[in-house]
N, C-alpha and C positions, 0 to 999 in steps of 0.2 A: 029782420029776425029770421024770416024764412030763408033769405039769401045767405045768411050765415050758417044755417043749417046745412045747405047744400055745399057750401065751401068746406065745411068740416067733412062732410060725406065724401066729397072729391078728394080731400087731403088723405082721408083714410084709405080710400081705393087706391091712390097712388103709392101710399106707403106699402100696402099689401102687395101691390104689383111688384114694387122694387124688391121687397123681401123675397117674393116668390121667384123673381128672376135671378136673385142672388143666390137663393138655395139651390135651384136647379142647375146654375153654373158650378156651384161648389160640388154638388153631387156629381156632375159630369167629370169635374177634375179629379175628385176622389176615385171615380170608377176608372179614370184614365191612369191615375198614378198607383193603384192598388196592386200588390204582388200577385204573381200567378198562384193559383191554389196547388197545394201538395198534390203529388201523384197518389193515387190510391195505393194502400198497403197490399203487399204480396199476400197470397192465400196462405193462410196458417200463421201469420205474423200479427201480433196484437199491437206492436207499437215499436218506434225507433226513437232514439235520442242521442245527443251529444254531450261530452264532459259529465259522464255519469259518475256518480259517487254513491258507495254503499258503506255504511258503518255499522259495527256490532259492538256493543259495549257491555262492561260489567259495572252498572252504576254509572258513575261519572268517568271511570277510567276506560278508554277505548280498548277494544281487544283486536279487532280486525278492521281495517279501512281498505276498501277496493276502489280504485279509480280506473276509468276507461275514457279514451278519446270518443268513442262511440259504442253504441250497442244496440241490439234489436231483440226483442222478446219473441221467442217461439212459443206457439200455443202448446204443441205436443211434440216431445215431451216438454214440460214446463222448464225451459232453460233460456239464459240470456247469453247471447254471443256477444263477447266483448273484444274490442280491438284496441291496441296500444294500452295494454293493461299494466298497471302498477298496484302491487298488494303490499300493504304495511301490516306486519305481524308483531304486535306490540309485546314487550316482555312484561313480566309481572311487577318488576320494580321499575320506578321511575318512567320516563318518557322514551326510553330506548325502544327501538323497533328494527326489525329485519325487512329489507326491501327486496320484493320480488318482481321481476320484469318479464314480460312475455309479449310477443306480438299480438297473439290471439288466445282467447280462453273461453270456456264454457262455464257459466255459473248456474248450478242447479238450485233453483229457489226453494224447493222443498227439502232437499237434502242439505242445503247450505254449504255446498262444496264446489271448489273451483277446479277445473281440469284443464291443463294445456298441453296439447299434444306436440307442439312445436318446441323450439328451443326456449329454455328459461334460465334467467340469471338471478341468483339469490346473493344478496350482499348482507353480511352480518357484522355489525359493529360489536367490538368487545371492550371498548374503552370510550371515554368521553360521553357526551350526551346521546349521541346517536340519533338525534332527531333530524328527520328529512323534511325540509320545508319545500312547498311548491315553488317552482321557477316561474318566470314570466310567461313561458308557454305551456303552463300547467304541467310541466314534467319535474321530476325530482332530481336533485343534484347530489352526486356522491361526495362532493367536496365538503358538504356540511357534516359528513360522518367524522368522529374523533376517534383517536386511538388506532389499534390494529384492525384491519379490514380483512374479513374472511368471505371469500366469494365461491359460490357453487355454480357451475354451468352444466345444464343437463337438459333433458327433454322427457315428455310424457309424465308430467308431475301432477299429482293429486293434492289439493289443499282442502282442508277442513276448516270453514270459517268459524265454527265454534271454538275450536281449540287451537287454530293456526298450524297444525302439523302438516308437513309436506313429505311426499313419498314418491318414489319412483323405482322401476325395476329396470332401468335402462342405464347406461354407462354415464357416470358423472365425473367431471373434472373440477379440481379445486384450486384456488389461487389464494396464497396467504401472503402476508408481508415477509414472511420467513421462508416461503417455499411454495410448493405446488404439490398436487397428487391427483389420483383417479381411483375409482372403484366401480363396481357394477351393482346397481341397486343401492338407493339412499333413503333413509328416513330421518326427518329433521323435526324436532320439537322445540319450538321457540320458548315455550313456557320453562322447560328444564334445561334448555340450551344443550340438548344432547343430539349429536349427529351419529346415526347408525349407518355404517358402511357394510353393506351385506356380503359382498365377495370381491375377489381379486383386488385387494387393497394395496395400493402403492402410494407413498407419500415421500416427497423429497423435502427435507427440512434443512434450512440453512441456519448457521450461527451469525453471531454479530462480528463485524470486522471484515475488511477486504480479504484476508487470508483464509476466512473460514471456508470449509469444505462441506458439502451438503451430506446429511444423513438419510440414506434410503431406508424407508420402513416398508416392510411387506408383511401382509397377513392374509388369511383366508376370510376374516371378518374383523371389524373394528368398530368401537364406540368412542366417539370424541365428546367428552363431557366438559363443556366450556366452564362451567361454575367450579369444577374441580380441578381444571387445567390438566386433565389426564386423558390419554389415549389407551383404551383397553384393546388388545390385540388377540384374536381367537381364531381357530384352535391352536394355530401355529403362528410363529412369528420369525421375522428375519430383520436384522439391522446391518446395514453396510455403510462404512465411511472409509473412502480411500482404501487402505490396506486392512482396515478393521472389519471383520465380518462376525456377526453371532446369529445364531438360530436356535430356537427351542420351541416349546409349546406356548401356552398362553403367556402374555407378557402385558405389563402396564407400563407406559411411558408418561413421565410427568414433566409439565412444561413450567417455565419460569419466566414471565413476561414474554411468552411467545417463543422461548428458546428452550430446546431439549435439556432438561436438567438431569434426569436420570431415567433408567429403563430396568425393570425387574421381569425376569422371564424364568419359567419353571423348566426343569430338565433341559437346560441350555448347555451350549458349548460354543466356543468361538475362537478366533485366531487373529492376530495382527502380525502380519507377514511382510516384514521390510528387508531391504537388502542387508545381509551380514547379521540378521537376528530374526528370530520367530518366536512369538509368544502365543501359546495355546492355553485355553482355560476352559473349565466346564464344572458344573454343579447341579444338584438338583433345584436349587434356587440361586439364580445369578443376578446380581445388582450391578449396573454400570452407571457411573456418575460422570457428567461432562462438563466442560467449561463453556463459556459464552461462545467460543468458536467451534463448539462440538468436539474439541479434543478430549480424549479419555483422561480423566483425573483419578478415577478409583474403580476398581472391579472387586466386589465382595461375592463370595460363593459360600453357601451353607448346605451342609449335607453332601458328602461325597465330592467335596471340592478338590480341583486338580488344576495345577499349573505345569506346563511344559515349556521351558525356555531353551531354544536352541540356537547356539551361535557356531562360529566356524570350527571350534575345537572341543565343544562340550554341550551335552544335552542334559538339562536339569529338570527333573520332575519332582514337584512338591504336591503332596496330597494331605488332606485333613478334613475334618467335619466342618470347619470354617477356614477359607482363605481370604485374605485381604490384600490386594495389589494396589500399591500407590505408584502413580506415574508423574514424571517430571514434565511439566508443560512449559518450561522456560523457552524451550526451542519451538520451532514451528510445528513440529509433531511431538506428541507425547511419547516418552520412553520410559520403560519400567525402572523405577527407583528403588522400591522396597516391596518385598513379599513377606507376609505373615501367614502361617499355618498354626492352627489350634486344634486340640482335641484329636489325639491319635495322629499327630502329624509326622509325615515322613518326607525327607528331602533326599533324592537320589540324584548323585552327579555322575554321569557316565561319559567318559571320554570318547570322542569320535576318531576313527582312523584317519592318520596323516601319512602320506607316503614318506618312507625313510625314517620315521620315528617310531619308537617303542610305544605301546599302549600302556597308559598309567592304570592304576586301580580304580574300580568303580567304588564310590563311597555312599553309604546308605546312612542317613542320620535319622534317628527317631526320638521323639520328645512330645510332651504335651503342648509345648509352644516353640515354634521355630521362627527366627527372623533371618531374612535373606536380603542383604543390601547389595545393590548393583554399583558398578562404577559408572561415571557419567557416560551417557550414550546408550546404556541399558544392554550392551552386548556381553559384558564380562561381570562375573560375581566379584564383589570386593570382600565381604565378610558373611559368615553365617554364624548365628548364635542361638542358643536355647536359654529360655527363662528359668528352666529347672532341670532336673535329671534327665539324661538322654543316653543313647547308645549309638555307636558308629561302627558300621562293618566296612573293612577295607577288603574288598573282593578282587583278586588279581584277574587280569585279562591275558596274561602271558604264562606259559608253562614254567614250573619251577619256583614260582613266586608264593610266599606264605599268605595264608588268610589271617586277618587280624580283627579283632573285636574289642572295642573300648567302651566301658560305661563311666559316667561321671555325674556329679551333681549340677554342674554348669559346663556347657561346651562353647568354646569359640574356635572358629575356623577362619583363617585368613588366606586370601588368594592373591596371586601374582598375575602378570600378563598372560594372555591366552587361556584363561580360566584354569591355570595349573595351581594346584594347592601349594601354599607356602608354609603354613604352620597350623598346628592343632593343639589346643590347650584345654585342660579341664581340671576339675578339683574333685578329691575323693575318688580317685580313679582306680578301675581294675581293667586289666587287659588279658587277652587270650590270643595267642599266636599258634596257628596250626601250620606245620610245615609239610611240604609234600613228601611222599616216600612210600615205599612198599616193603614191609608193612607200614603204616602211618606211625611216625614217632609220636611220643606223648606230647601234649600241648605245652606251651610256655605260658604260665600264669603270672601276673604280677598285681600288686596293688600299691598305692601310695596316695598321700594327701594332695599332691600336685603333679600334673603331667604336662610336658610340653614336647611336642613332635615337630621336627622341621624336615622339609622334603626338598628334593632335587628340583630346581626351577625348570630343568630341560625335560625331565622324564616324569616328574611327580613321584618318583620313587622315595621311600623313607630314607633319610640320611641319619638322623640322630633322634633318639627317643630319651628324654630326660624325665626322671621321676624323683621327686623330692619329698622328705618327711615320712618317716615310718615306711620305708620301702620294703616290700616282701616279693620274693620270687620263688617259683616252683616250676620245675620241669622233670617230669618223671619222678625219680627218687632223689633228684637234686633240689637242694634249697638254698636260699640266700636272703640275707637282710642287710640293710644299710640305712643310713640318713639320705643318702643321695645316690641315684643310679642313672648311669648313661648307656644307651645301647647304640653302638656304631654299626649300622646295619650293613654297610659295605664290607666291613671286616668281621662281621658277626661276633662282636666283642662287647661284653658287658663290663663296665667299670663301676664299682662300688666304692663309696666314699663315706667316711664318718661311721665308726662302729660297724665296720663291714664284716660279714660272717657268711661262709658258704659251707654247706654240708651235703654229704651223700653217704651211702651205706659204707663206703671205704673209709670215711673220716671226715674231718672238718678243718676249716681254715678261717682265722679271724685276723683283721688287721685295720689299720686306719684306712687303707685303700686296697682294694682288689681289683685286678683287671682280669677277666675270666673270658675264655674262648668257649662259645656256646656248644659248637660241634664237638670239640674234643674234651672239654672240660679242663683243659690246661689253664692255668692262672699264674699272675704275678701278684705278689702281696708286698706292701710297703708299710712300714710304721707299726711297731708293737705287734709283730707277727706272732701268732700262736697257731700251731697245727696238731692235729690228732689223727692218727691212722689207726683204723680198727684192726684187729686180728683178721688175717685172711689164710684160711686153711688150704686154699687152692695154691697159694705160692709157696714154693720150697723155702725152708727155713734155713738160716745160716747162723754162724756164731754172733754176728753183729746185728742182723736183720731177721729176727724171729717172726714167723707168721703167727705164732700163738699169743703174742702179747700185743698190747697197745703201744704205739710208738708216738711219742709226742715231741714237739719242737718249738723253739722260740727264736726270734731274730728281729732285726729291723727290716730286712728285705728277704723275700723268699720266692722262688719259682717252682712251679710244678709242670712238668711236660710228659708228653707221650703217654697220656692216660694215667698220670701220677706214678710213672715208673722212674722218672728222673726228677730229683728234688734238689734244690740248691738254696741253702740258708746263708745270709750274709749279714755282718753287723751284730756282734754280741750273740752269736749263733750258739744254741743249746739244743741238743737232740738227746732224748733219753727213752729207754725202753725197759721197763721194770727197774732194776737196780743198776743197769748199765747206762752210762752217761758220757757224752762227749760235748765239750765246749771248745769254740774256736771263733776266729773272725769269719771264716767261711767254712761250710760244710756241704759236700755233694754225695748224694746217694743215687746209685744207679741200681735198681732192682733187676733190671734185665741181665746185667752183667755181675750182679751180687758183689758191687764194689761200693767202697766208702771211702771219702777223702775229707780230710780237715786241714785247714791252712790258717797259720797265724794264731799264736798264743793257744796252741791246742792243749786241752786238759781232758783225758779219757779216763773213765772209771768202769772197769768191768769186774763183774762178781763171779767167784768161782762157784760152779754148780757140782753139787755132790753127785758122784756116779749112782746110777740106779741101783747097783748091787750093795751099796752102802746106805741107801736111803731107808731100807728096812731096819727096824731097831728092835732088839730084844725086849722082853718084859722089864729087864733090869734097866735098860737104857731109858725107858718111857719116864722114869722117875726123875732124870736129869733134865734140866732146862735146856732148850735147844741152843746150839751154839750159833753166834752171829755170823753173817756173811763175811767171806774174806774177799776184799777188794784189791784190785790191782789199779793203781793210779799212775798215769803217765803224763808228763808235761813235755811239749815239744813245739817247734814252730810248724811242723808239717806231719801229717799222718795220712798214709794210703793203705787201704786194706782191700784185698780181694779174697773172696770166699773159696776161689779155686785153690789158692795156696794156704788159705787160712793164716795169712801172715799180715801183721799190723806193722807197717813199717814207718818208724818215727825218724825225722830227720832234722838237722839244724841244731842239735843240741838237746838230748832227751834225758828225763830223769823219771825213773819208775819207782814207785814206792808200794811195798806189800807190807803186812804186818811183820815187823822185825827185820825188814830188808829194804834197802835203798840202792838203786842201780842208776849211774849216770854215765853218759858218753855222747860223743857226737851223734851217733846213729844208734837206733835200737831196733831190733827186730823181735817183736813179740809173736810167738806162734801159739795159736789157741787149739784146744783139744779137737780131735777129729770127729766127735760126737756131734750131730746136727743140733743146731740151736743151743750149743754149749759154748759160753763165752769164757770158761775157765782157761786160765793161762796155763799151757803146758810147758813152754820154755821161753826164755828170753835171751837174745844174743845182743851184746853191746860192743860198738867199736868206736876207737878214737877217744883217748884219754878217759879210759873206763875207770870208774870207781864204784866198788861195791861194798856197802857197809851192812853188816849183819849184827843184830843185837838180840841177846836173850839172856835172861838170868843175871843181869848186871854185868854182862860180858859183851864186849863189842870187838868185832873183828872187821877190820877194814883192808879191802884189797884194791890194788891198783894195777892197771896194765893197759894194753892197746886194745885188747879183746877180752871180753868177758862173757861167760855163759852161765845162766841160772835154770835149773830144772825143778819145777815145783813138786813133782811126785816125790823125788828123793831129797829135796832141799839141798841140792848139790850146787856148789859154785865153782866154776872153773875160770882161772886168769891165765891169759897166754899173750905173748907178744909185748915187746917194750919193757923187758925187765920186770916181769911181774912181782909184786911185793904184797905180803899180807902182814898186817899188824894186829896182834891179838893183845887186848888188855890184860889177859891172864897169862898167856904163855909166851909173850914176846913177838918177834917178827921173824919172817922167813922169806927168802928170795928164791926163785928157781926159774927155769924155763917155762914151767907150767905148774901152777899151783891148784890143787883141787881140795876143796873142803866141804864138809856137810854141816849145815848150820844147826842141825838138831842133835849133833853129838860132837865128840872131840877128834873126829877122824880128820887127819890132814894128809894129803899125798902130794909129795914134791918130786918133779922131774927136773933133774940138773941138765944144764946146757953142755954141748961139747966143749971140751977143754976147760970146763968150769963145773965145779961140784956145787951141790945145793948149799945154801948159806942160812943158818938158823941161829937166832939169838933167843934163849929161853930166859923168861923172867922167873926168878925164884919167888917162892911164896914167903 
């Protein structure tokens, strides 16, 4: 029993010895394999660590996450110095965040701010989830970003961990998927997604497509508001794309899926200068709209809008409170297609000098709304049109050319090659033409329902001006009306058609058609011609052409020449003045020579004028009714009268009729009284188969001969030549070499021929 106790004790001692030996060996092994102890911390350092992570959240939503490969904590000031820094600035919506990277940074624990003096990259997602996941090496991958990426590269950046805002006053550069840019001084707020560029802003923005050209945006200051897709430029702005350049005061650039959609600038002006064409524009507020490839699609200007389009031959300036320019983007580059000006709109087309070519007129169009359409290529004007009433001034650029002013309710202007005006059309038109001269001649004024002007394609000078429906014309004291009027500018001739009529202080002319020379007033009339010449006291009177009475005329054709001094009537012509009247196929009046001619079926009627000494009547005579006028009517194929001889010469077989007297012959010479303006017949000579018939008191005396004479004062008839014969129904017949009788009594004088006595045969009662 005792032996077993010692065996148990020995066993226990052996076990204890074994365990002890094993423990000491293990301790020696552990001591031998234990890592070396860390070195002691530097003075002022509270700690070190690797793979440091700091997160600040709003509830369950993270606001800021800071990661660093390593850090050390400094006692004073209480900051953490971070290496290999990545900062996630979470947006308010969803799990999107902006990623900030820097080699080194300082984290102020008390102020909760991060500052990096070295280079900093900020990557901002604007589409997709934007979630950045840790990579295998604890770094974040940009490939996980979705949508368009915006990157900022700068230095000296301050970050506020509570708000995520970042700022620097140093130069910053930007990279977009649509371009790049730079600025000096940047503030970025991830919460509002607003990027503030403090100064020296320059952005290069590309459109979509391989042919897209970048838009360069410059400003003194800018705000990029991602949520609004807008860039605000202050206090000045510049936009440049290839040949397009615009600058102004504050501007707003709007983006559409990262591409510039439009730009609005105040007090702006710009130019698109391409070979062969130049377009300048300006307004108090200017809007530019762009296509996906940043080509200009539209330019709008409000308040004091202005467009100047200059090509090789013409400079066109369009102004208005509102201008709208539409561009054709079918080609690689945009070209002006249409221009609209509204509210006090003015379009001025000024020709440019060309060697060896005359300068055309400058045209100024005014209206509330003006449309200007360009030919393909944008270098030349195609048409100009107003929506309502307007005025056009044609201002000459050469001496001696007239000024023209046109108003109408609607205006159309068409252009040909080289920006030369081709036609001008309007309705309810009125025109004014001021011709040069010293003193200035009276203006020419016209009105009509329709107006069409055509121009010389080489010089742009006016060729024809047509006015239809209710045409009215006025030039000094001259007036005209017609249904249709045409001005031939080269000939300075107006053609009036349809109820045509022209008047001036000297008289009037009406016809179906009148062709009138503006300078001289001479005209040609056709179709139912009717003329009136007013009395002219300055013109000396004659027997046929009295200056004291109105002269009227009718014909199918008529001409007036040499300032209305030479008149020609043709076709059933009739001219009368008071009681005097001449009918013929043709009538010619020459007031300068005081001559009158009528040809073809001439019928003249002249009234005897009582002498002045017989015009006074006694008291007894006043009780008698006034005697009717005495007319001398002559018919013949031809009549020629000159006031110098006061002789009316009828040829081709004439017949003269007076009360109680008829004279016929192959020729008749009627001599009028010597008194001015007296058409009274003094005497008449007839030659060739003369026959004179006198009737009175149931008595007829008929005389025949080769020559006959009649004297009105004595009522004396003389027959001579060709065996004169007088047959008296009361006293028989008488022959003689010369027979003379008086129609107012029974006197008869007979002269016998040589070797032959007078022969009389008396009729017994």
